[in-house]
PLY file of the C-alpha trace (Angstrom):
ply
format ascii 1.0
element vertex 489
property float x
property float y
property float z
element edge 488
property int vertex1
property int vertex2
end_header
128.11 80.52 138.29
131.23 82.55 138.50
131.81 82.62 134.24
128.11 83.43 134.03
129.10 86.82 136.15
132.28 87.35 134.37
131.09 87.26 131.15
128.21 88.99 132.09
130.52 92.36 133.33
132.48 91.96 129.53
129.25 92.19 127.59
129.05 94.65 130.01
132.31 96.39 129.55
131.69 96.66 125.62
128.25 97.44 125.86
129.73 100.22 127.52
132.63 100.78 125.27
130.13 100.82 122.05
128.22 103.51 123.46
131.09 105.67 124.24
132.73 104.72 120.61
128.58 105.84 119.03
128.91 108.91 120.83
132.41 110.55 120.63
134.41 107.88 118.14
132.32 109.08 115.27
130.50 111.54 116.96
127.19 112.30 118.66
123.87 110.89 118.23
120.64 112.90 119.34
119.98 112.67 123.13
117.91 109.78 124.76
117.18 108.02 127.79
120.39 106.56 129.13
120.29 102.75 127.79
121.38 99.83 130.18
123.17 97.20 129.33
122.17 94.57 126.64
118.36 95.25 126.92
119.07 98.98 126.11
115.54 101.26 126.50
113.69 98.15 125.94
111.85 98.53 129.35
111.04 102.17 128.74
109.19 101.06 125.52
106.07 99.10 125.34
106.37 96.22 122.87
102.25 96.25 122.67
102.04 100.30 121.63
105.89 101.45 120.70
104.45 104.69 118.77
102.89 105.56 122.71
106.34 104.99 124.47
108.02 107.37 121.42
105.23 109.96 121.89
105.91 110.11 125.69
110.00 110.33 125.25
109.70 113.25 122.35
108.02 115.53 124.67
111.37 115.31 127.19
114.09 114.82 124.30
112.27 116.24 121.03
111.86 115.68 117.83
115.07 114.15 117.56
116.50 111.47 119.78
117.77 107.87 120.58
116.71 105.06 121.86
118.53 101.62 122.07
116.07 98.94 121.61
118.46 95.74 122.82
122.43 97.12 121.79
122.01 99.05 119.00
120.49 102.47 118.57
117.64 103.80 116.13
117.03 107.28 115.90
113.70 108.44 116.50
111.74 111.08 114.01
109.29 112.79 115.86
106.74 115.65 114.24
106.09 117.36 110.39
109.07 119.57 110.65
111.79 116.57 111.05
110.02 114.31 108.72
109.71 116.55 106.19
113.65 117.61 106.60
114.75 114.11 106.63
111.93 112.28 104.44
111.38 114.77 101.34
114.65 116.98 101.40
117.05 114.96 102.78
115.62 111.58 100.94
118.76 110.33 99.27
120.17 109.69 102.86
117.72 107.87 104.67
116.09 105.94 102.24
117.58 102.78 103.08
115.67 99.78 104.87
116.90 97.66 107.84
116.90 94.01 107.72
115.56 93.15 111.54
112.35 92.21 110.90
110.67 89.00 110.78
109.43 89.76 107.18
112.63 91.53 106.00
114.49 87.95 107.12
112.36 86.20 104.91
112.62 88.51 101.62
116.52 88.78 101.92
117.00 92.12 100.51
115.12 91.32 97.38
111.85 93.03 96.33
110.45 96.84 97.01
109.69 97.34 100.44
112.63 96.01 101.80
115.60 96.03 99.28
118.58 98.66 99.23
120.84 99.91 97.17
120.92 99.27 93.22
118.70 96.24 93.80
115.67 98.50 95.10
116.43 101.25 92.70
116.17 99.05 89.56
113.81 96.96 90.88
111.37 100.22 91.90
112.00 101.90 89.04
111.05 98.71 86.98
107.92 98.23 88.64
106.28 101.81 88.42
107.43 101.75 84.74
105.41 98.64 84.26
102.27 99.48 86.84
101.96 102.71 84.64
101.94 101.16 81.34
99.56 98.93 82.32
97.00 101.79 83.50
97.68 102.12 87.02
96.48 105.43 88.05
94.40 105.85 85.07
91.18 104.91 83.50
92.03 101.29 82.99
92.30 100.76 86.48
89.53 102.37 86.96
87.86 100.48 84.91
89.66 97.31 86.91
88.31 98.64 89.99
84.47 99.31 89.21
83.91 95.48 87.81
85.44 94.52 90.68
83.35 96.24 92.84
80.55 94.74 91.25
81.31 91.82 92.48
81.38 93.04 96.03
77.69 94.43 96.13
76.59 91.73 94.39
77.98 89.69 97.43
76.48 92.18 99.69
73.35 92.27 98.35
73.18 88.03 99.60
73.58 88.59 102.50
70.63 89.57 102.34
70.63 92.00 104.98
71.88 89.40 108.29
74.16 90.48 110.39
77.85 89.91 108.83
81.80 90.82 108.93
82.97 92.67 106.06
86.18 91.85 106.88
86.78 88.81 103.85
84.59 90.80 101.28
86.43 93.82 102.06
89.81 92.48 101.10
88.81 90.51 97.91
87.90 94.23 96.02
92.24 95.24 96.50
93.33 91.50 96.15
91.40 90.95 92.64
92.25 94.19 91.42
96.24 93.61 92.44
95.62 90.11 91.19
94.57 91.03 87.63
97.48 93.55 87.54
99.46 91.13 88.16
98.45 87.93 86.99
96.16 89.01 84.50
93.26 87.32 85.79
90.92 87.39 89.52
88.83 85.09 91.52
85.88 83.31 92.46
84.78 84.85 96.04
84.07 81.12 96.53
87.35 80.17 95.05
89.33 77.82 98.16
92.55 79.07 97.11
92.18 83.03 96.72
90.15 82.41 100.63
93.48 80.54 101.90
95.97 83.53 100.15
93.34 86.40 101.51
93.25 84.28 105.13
97.21 84.00 105.09
98.15 87.81 104.24
95.48 87.61 107.31
97.56 86.17 109.44
100.56 87.04 108.74
100.01 90.54 109.61
98.55 89.25 113.09
101.54 87.44 113.09
103.75 90.65 112.71
102.14 91.94 115.67
102.84 90.01 118.08
104.95 91.57 121.08
107.40 88.33 120.18
108.02 89.36 116.80
109.09 92.78 117.87
111.07 91.28 119.99
112.65 88.98 117.85
113.71 91.83 115.73
115.48 93.25 118.64
117.05 90.11 119.26
117.61 88.00 116.66
118.81 84.70 118.77
115.10 84.40 119.73
114.31 83.28 116.13
116.00 79.74 116.94
113.13 79.54 119.52
109.61 78.64 119.12
107.40 81.03 119.03
104.24 83.13 116.57
106.88 83.35 114.00
107.13 79.92 113.20
103.20 80.40 112.33
104.27 82.97 109.88
107.27 80.64 108.06
104.51 78.69 107.48
101.84 80.99 105.89
104.66 82.99 104.43
105.84 79.48 102.66
102.24 78.98 101.36
102.26 82.18 99.32
105.76 81.80 98.14
104.37 77.99 96.55
101.14 80.32 95.59
102.92 82.98 93.28
105.67 79.75 92.03
102.83 78.71 90.47
101.45 81.75 88.94
104.85 82.35 87.65
105.27 78.87 85.87
102.10 78.82 84.34
103.00 82.46 82.70
106.51 80.43 81.78
104.64 78.41 79.50
102.26 80.93 77.69
104.54 83.93 77.03
104.64 85.59 74.01
107.44 87.96 74.47
105.98 90.27 72.07
102.94 90.60 73.68
103.52 90.78 76.99
99.96 90.86 79.35
100.23 91.58 82.91
103.18 92.27 85.33
104.81 88.46 85.37
105.44 89.15 81.64
106.83 92.00 81.70
109.63 90.88 84.32
109.92 87.86 82.70
111.14 88.99 79.36
113.11 91.22 81.58
115.24 88.24 82.74
115.34 86.88 79.14
117.03 90.41 77.91
119.31 90.30 81.09
120.24 86.52 81.65
123.81 86.97 80.11
124.31 89.64 82.93
125.59 88.32 86.01
124.95 91.16 88.45
121.75 91.44 87.07
118.71 92.36 89.64
115.72 90.69 87.80
115.90 86.83 88.97
113.44 84.54 89.99
113.55 84.70 93.65
113.29 88.99 93.13
110.43 88.43 91.03
108.94 85.97 93.51
109.40 89.03 96.51
108.58 91.88 94.03
105.39 90.34 94.02
104.86 89.40 97.27
105.35 92.77 98.66
102.91 94.17 95.44
100.09 91.70 96.84
100.60 92.92 100.94
100.95 96.51 99.98
97.86 96.42 97.93
95.36 94.30 99.78
95.59 94.41 103.46
96.10 98.03 104.46
93.18 99.15 102.02
91.18 96.57 103.21
92.03 97.38 107.03
91.47 101.04 106.50
87.82 100.58 104.33
86.63 97.86 107.44
87.69 101.06 109.72
86.06 103.71 108.46
82.71 101.45 107.98
83.00 101.14 111.89
83.14 104.98 112.28
80.59 105.17 109.84
78.50 103.46 112.00
79.55 105.08 115.04
78.81 108.51 113.37
75.79 108.28 111.48
75.37 111.87 111.11
78.57 111.82 108.76
77.09 108.49 106.71
73.87 110.56 105.91
75.79 113.48 104.66
77.91 111.68 102.52
74.95 110.19 101.09
73.50 113.00 100.61
76.35 114.02 98.14
76.68 110.61 96.23
72.94 111.31 95.65
73.58 114.92 94.51
76.65 114.07 92.33
76.05 110.80 91.25
72.77 109.58 91.43
71.07 106.16 91.50
71.97 104.89 88.14
75.50 104.83 87.07
78.64 103.86 89.56
80.62 106.33 91.12
83.93 107.38 88.91
87.39 109.18 90.11
85.86 112.48 88.28
82.97 112.81 90.63
85.91 112.86 93.98
86.36 116.33 92.57
82.49 117.26 93.17
82.37 115.69 96.37
84.30 117.56 99.13
82.48 116.25 102.28
83.12 112.53 101.34
86.73 113.22 99.99
87.21 114.84 104.07
85.97 112.04 105.67
88.09 109.35 103.79
91.23 111.50 104.45
89.91 112.06 108.06
89.73 107.99 108.43
93.18 107.53 107.32
94.03 110.30 109.59
92.18 109.30 112.50
92.80 105.64 112.70
96.91 105.84 112.55
97.14 102.51 110.34
100.80 102.85 110.56
101.72 104.80 113.31
105.49 103.53 112.80
106.45 102.51 109.20
108.84 99.36 109.37
112.39 101.33 110.49
114.78 102.73 107.96
118.19 103.12 107.64
120.79 105.89 106.61
122.15 105.29 103.53
125.79 107.32 104.61
127.41 109.18 107.64
124.62 112.36 108.26
124.60 115.43 110.41
120.90 116.34 111.19
120.43 119.27 112.96
123.56 119.39 114.72
123.90 115.67 115.43
126.08 112.86 113.56
124.06 109.45 112.63
126.73 107.23 111.16
125.65 105.33 107.86
123.04 102.30 108.81
121.84 103.60 111.69
118.33 102.56 111.94
115.31 105.35 111.48
112.19 105.07 113.61
109.43 107.59 111.21
106.60 108.45 113.68
104.08 109.29 111.34
101.46 109.42 114.37
102.56 112.54 115.55
102.22 114.27 111.78
98.99 112.56 111.31
98.40 113.62 115.38
99.57 116.88 115.31
96.92 119.44 117.28
98.61 122.25 115.62
97.21 121.43 112.23
94.42 119.14 113.17
92.42 120.58 115.94
91.19 118.43 118.45
93.06 115.07 116.60
92.00 112.43 119.37
88.19 113.18 117.54
87.27 111.82 114.28
86.15 114.91 112.08
85.98 115.17 108.23
85.84 119.50 109.41
89.65 118.64 109.64
89.74 118.84 105.81
87.23 121.25 105.46
87.10 124.88 104.96
84.83 127.39 106.14
83.00 127.00 102.51
82.78 123.26 102.82
85.73 123.00 99.92
88.31 119.93 100.26
91.02 121.50 101.94
94.67 119.36 101.58
97.21 119.58 104.18
100.72 118.60 104.04
100.24 116.40 107.33
98.84 114.10 105.29
101.27 111.17 105.74
99.12 108.45 105.72
101.31 107.12 103.02
104.39 108.40 104.42
106.78 111.16 102.43
109.52 110.84 99.70
111.67 108.45 98.11
110.58 105.46 100.02
106.69 106.37 100.24
104.11 103.66 99.19
104.00 103.38 95.11
100.64 102.33 95.45
98.94 105.65 96.86
97.35 106.46 93.97
95.42 102.97 93.67
94.43 102.80 97.29
93.33 106.43 96.79
91.25 105.15 94.33
90.21 102.10 95.75
88.73 103.39 98.97
87.24 106.19 96.99
84.97 103.87 94.43
84.71 101.21 96.80
83.31 103.24 100.14
80.97 105.70 97.62
79.65 102.15 95.69
78.76 100.82 99.10
77.02 104.28 100.50
75.14 104.40 97.17
73.56 101.18 97.62
72.78 100.15 101.22
72.27 101.32 104.52
74.87 100.58 107.68
72.63 99.19 110.12
75.17 98.48 113.85
73.87 95.73 116.01
74.60 97.91 119.09
73.51 101.81 119.27
76.06 103.87 118.12
77.28 105.67 121.12
77.97 102.26 122.39
80.22 101.24 119.44
83.87 101.15 120.37
86.96 102.24 117.77
89.66 102.06 120.00
92.43 99.08 117.73
92.19 96.11 118.46
96.00 95.55 117.76
98.74 98.52 118.57
101.72 97.18 117.34
103.02 97.29 113.43
99.39 98.30 112.62
96.77 100.08 113.98
93.59 96.77 113.34
90.46 97.72 113.57
88.39 95.75 115.96
86.45 92.66 115.05
82.12 93.79 114.50
79.45 92.94 112.18
77.12 94.71 110.75
74.15 94.55 108.02
74.05 95.81 104.68
70.44 97.27 104.09
69.62 97.51 100.60
68.35 101.20 99.73
0 1
1 2
2 3
3 4
4 5
5 6
6 7
7 8
8 9
9 10
10 11
11 12
12 13
13 14
14 15
15 16
16 17
17 18
18 19
19 20
20 21
21 22
22 23
23 24
24 25
25 26
26 27
27 28
28 29
29 30
30 31
31 32
32 33
33 34
34 35
35 36
36 37
37 38
38 39
39 40
40 41
41 42
42 43
43 44
44 45
45 46
46 47
47 48
48 49
49 50
50 51
51 52
52 53
53 54
54 55
55 56
56 57
57 58
58 59
59 60
60 61
61 62
62 63
63 64
64 65
65 66
66 67
67 68
68 69
69 70
70 71
71 72
72 73
73 74
74 75
75 76
76 77
77 78
78 79
79 80
80 81
81 82
82 83
83 84
84 85
85 86
86 87
87 88
88 89
89 90
90 91
91 92
92 93
93 94
94 95
95 96
96 97
97 98
98 99
99 100
100 101
101 102
102 103
103 104
104 105
105 106
106 107
107 108
108 109
109 110
110 111
111 112
112 113
113 114
114 115
115 116
116 117
117 118
118 119
119 120
120 121
121 122
122 123
123 124
124 125
125 126
126 127
127 128
128 129
129 130
130 131
131 132
132 133
133 134
134 135
135 136
136 137
137 138
138 139
139 140
140 141
141 142
142 143
143 144
144 145
145 146
146 147
147 148
148 149
149 150
150 151
151 152
152 153
153 154
154 155
155 156
156 157
157 158
158 159
159 160
160 161
161 162
162 163
163 164
164 165
165 166
166 167
167 168
168 169
169 170
170 171
171 172
172 173
173 174
174 175
175 176
176 177
177 178
178 179
179 180
180 181
181 182
182 183
183 184
184 185
185 186
186 187
187 188
188 189
189 190
190 191
191 192
192 193
193 194
194 195
195 196
196 197
197 198
198 199
199 200
200 201
201 202
202 203
203 204
204 205
205 206
206 207
207 208
208 209
209 210
210 211
211 212
212 213
213 214
214 215
215 216
216 217
217 218
218 219
219 220
220 221
221 222
222 223
223 224
224 225
225 226
226 227
227 228
228 229
229 230
230 231
231 232
232 233
233 234
234 235
235 236
236 237
237 238
238 239
239 240
240 241
241 242
242 243
243 244
244 245
245 246
246 247
247 248
248 249
249 250
250 251
251 252
252 253
253 254
254 255
255 256
256 257
257 258
258 259
259 260
260 261
261 262
262 263
263 264
264 265
265 266
266 267
267 268
268 269
269 270
270 271
271 272
272 273
273 274
274 275
275 276
276 277
277 278
278 279
279 280
280 281
281 282
282 283
283 284
284 285
285 286
286 287
287 288
288 289
289 290
290 291
291 292
292 293
293 294
294 295
295 296
296 297
297 298
298 299
299 300
300 301
301 302
302 303
303 304
304 305
305 306
306 307
307 308
308 309
309 310
310 311
311 312
312 313
313 314
314 315
315 316
316 317
317 318
318 319
319 320
320 321
321 322
322 323
323 324
324 325
325 326
326 327
327 328
328 329
329 330
330 331
331 332
332 333
333 334
334 335
335 336
336 337
337 338
338 339
339 340
340 341
341 342
342 343
343 344
344 345
345 346
346 347
347 348
348 349
349 350
350 351
351 352
352 353
353 354
354 355
355 356
356 357
357 358
358 359
359 360
360 361
361 362
362 363
363 364
364 365
365 366
366 367
367 368
368 369
369 370
370 371
371 372
372 373
373 374
374 375
375 376
376 377
377 378
378 379
379 380
380 381
381 382
382 383
383 384
384 385
385 386
386 387
387 388
388 389
389 390
390 391
391 392
392 393
393 394
394 395
395 396
396 397
397 398
398 399
399 400
400 401
401 402
402 403
403 404
404 405
405 406
406 407
407 408
408 409
409 410
410 411
411 412
412 413
413 414
414 415
415 416
416 417
417 418
418 419
419 420
420 421
421 422
422 423
423 424
424 425
425 426
426 427
427 428
428 429
429 430
430 431
431 432
432 433
433 434
434 435
435 436
436 437
437 438
438 439
439 440
440 441
441 442
442 443
443 444
444 445
445 446
446 447
447 448
448 449
449 450
450 451
451 452
452 453
453 454
454 455
455 456
456 457
457 458
458 459
459 460
460 461
461 462
462 463
463 464
464 465
465 466
466 467
467 468
468 469
469 470
470 471
471 472
472 473
473 474
474 475
475 476
476 477
477 478
478 479
479 480
480 481
481 482
482 483
483 484
484 485
485 486
486 487
487 488
């Protein structure tokens, strides 16, 4: 017992010394609540709803403050002006990514989302180049989405107007679109492998959402104990195996003079650089990059649309206005296209308001400073973890009156025209903004308008009784489970 007391005192002294060194040895971090030994400010932060806790602390300490999640300091950025200055105006200095989360540990610094330095620059640059060459953001990818939406509409008709959970079907479109780009083929909705892959994405997100996963990120020693992270590793291994099988299939049929998809382009790049021992284009990086593209291009888009349908069930008057606009601009006998969006300001405003209101990713996975940074009079050492509160921008009451209310008028001017807002940071901002933003926006518009063109949404309860409170408030604000009926028009 005496030994444990002495050990505790020593650890406390080390912690205090660490604090002193941070504040005086290398400069002064932003202010924040006084941390306790070992646990830091963990008792002042609700692991189940970190964003709410940080919003409360911002009221006391201002738009730039420091919290200790465990023994390491994290600088929190809050509010539009602060995030714009850091992420856009000084993007290079805040473009690093921490390696503390469960997902980042699995990726081992590879891919796009969790890589840093030269690996990140080369992988991101190459991925954007290939995706654009394959029609990302152009008519080519629009045609792919429209084709996949037809499969979705057919599947919805087969429900025969009976109550159904839309989760799986809504995930099929973005999953198959990105599959076509990466693998050059789509999956049938009844394909067991396809169902298993989409389910694994959902379970991975669910595992990352757990308070246990958040604690493991703060105290990595907990990874050695039993917990939800074990199931995460199981599903991650299944994804890894699926991706490797697809890569092997591509290796056997590869035609270097005629690449068909993302994997082909990457394999050709690997062959060209095989003599370069420092090349970033390796099999491990290919697997991690594919995993990143799939996860970023599937779960967030499908969850946004699912949440959007729930809000439309809650607000039938909004649904009616969208359908009026669809009937006037698109009609009944052709598929919606992206050109229609320019003539559908109300629908565009609703899509933006859905993303603003649901606040799907209130606080993205932490970044880190790439160099010593002097920011608003404070010294932030290189490698310091940085949290960006996107929800503080999307729910800014100065930009969006009544931010807790779902109101498409937030994106409409007095004449009913669509009104842009610099505060719309649903995809983050700067150099680490989501590279799939253009694709996601295209998918959300085409899927939502196509569904409302062909179906009436029927809730199972009175609209006023529909609860739109998120079921999870951790990494993502996910919608609560629900069912609805798709009644053919």
